[in-house]
C-alpha positions in Angstrom: 6.8 -47.2 -72.9 4.1 -44.7 -72.1 4.9 -41.2 -70.9 2.9 -38.7 -68.9 3.2 -35.0 -69.9 1.5 -32.2 -67.9 0.4 -28.9 -69.4 1.5 -25.8 -67.7 -2.1 -25.0 -66.7 -2.6 -28.5 -65.1 0.6 -28.1 -63.0 -0.5 -24.6 -61.9 -3.9 -26.0 -60.8 -2.2 -28.4 -58.4 -0.5 -25.7 -56.4 -3.5 -24.4 -54.3 -4.9 -27.8 -53.7 -4.6 -29.6 -50.3 -1.6 -32.0 -50.2 -3.6 -35.1 -49.7 -5.7 -34.3 -52.9 -2.5 -33.7 -54.9 -1.1 -37.0 -53.8 -4.3 -38.9 -54.8 -4.3 -37.1 -58.2 -0.7 -37.9 -58.9 -1.2 -41.5 -58.0 -4.3 -41.8 -60.3 -2.4 -40.1 -63.1 0.5 -42.5 -62.7 -2.0 -45.3 -63.3 -2.4 -44.0 -66.8 1.0 -45.4 -67.6 -1.0 -48.7 -68.1 -3.1 -47.2 -70.9 -5.6 -48.6 -72.1 -5.9 -50.9 -69.0 -6.2 -48.0 -66.5 -9.4 -48.1 -64.4 -12.1 -45.5 -64.2 -11.5 -43.8 -67.6 -14.3 -42.4 -69.7 -14.3 -40.9 -73.2 -15.5 -37.3 -73.3 -18.7 -36.5 -75.2 -18.6 -34.0 -77.9 -14.9 -33.5 -77.9 -11.6 -35.4 -78.1 -10.0 -36.8 -74.9 -10.8 -38.7 -71.8 -11.5 -38.0 -68.1 -10.5 -39.7 -64.9 -12.4 -39.1 -61.7 -10.5 -38.7 -58.5 -12.8 -37.8 -55.6 -14.2 -34.4 -56.4 -11.8 -33.7 -59.2 -11.9 -34.6 -62.9 -8.6 -35.0 -64.7 -9.0 -34.3 -68.4 -6.3 -35.8 -70.6 -5.5 -36.9 -74.2 -3.6 -39.8 -75.5 -1.4 -39.9 -78.6 -1.3 -43.0 -80.9 2.1 -43.8 -79.4 0.6 -44.0 -75.9 1.9 -40.7 -74.5 -0.6 -39.2 -72.0 -1.0 -35.4 -71.7 -2.8 -34.1 -68.7 -4.7 -31.0 -69.9 -6.8 -29.8 -67.1 -8.0 -30.6 -63.6 -11.5 -29.5 -62.7 -13.2 -29.5 -59.3 -16.8 -30.7 -59.5 -19.1 -29.1 -56.9 -21.5 -31.4 -55.1 -25.2 -30.7 -55.5 -27.1 -29.4 -52.5 -30.5 -27.9 -51.8 -29.4 -24.6 -53.5 -28.3 -26.2 -56.8 -31.7 -26.5 -58.4 
């Protein structure tokens, strides 16, 4: 059976987020219990781990050989606009 572990930093990042975003993130992370058949996962380039996109957030995580998932970090990705470039 797969297990999901959260780092202290990832748990702290959930606190200031809007409740509906937190619910979406938790639901998406729970889908990782079906590793490697979870949808929307990409391997990270130039480092170990994977990412899962949930709206404007990226969930960075790693997976042990036994199938345990560790959520490492949650990043908010800013949308591009006319001032980006």
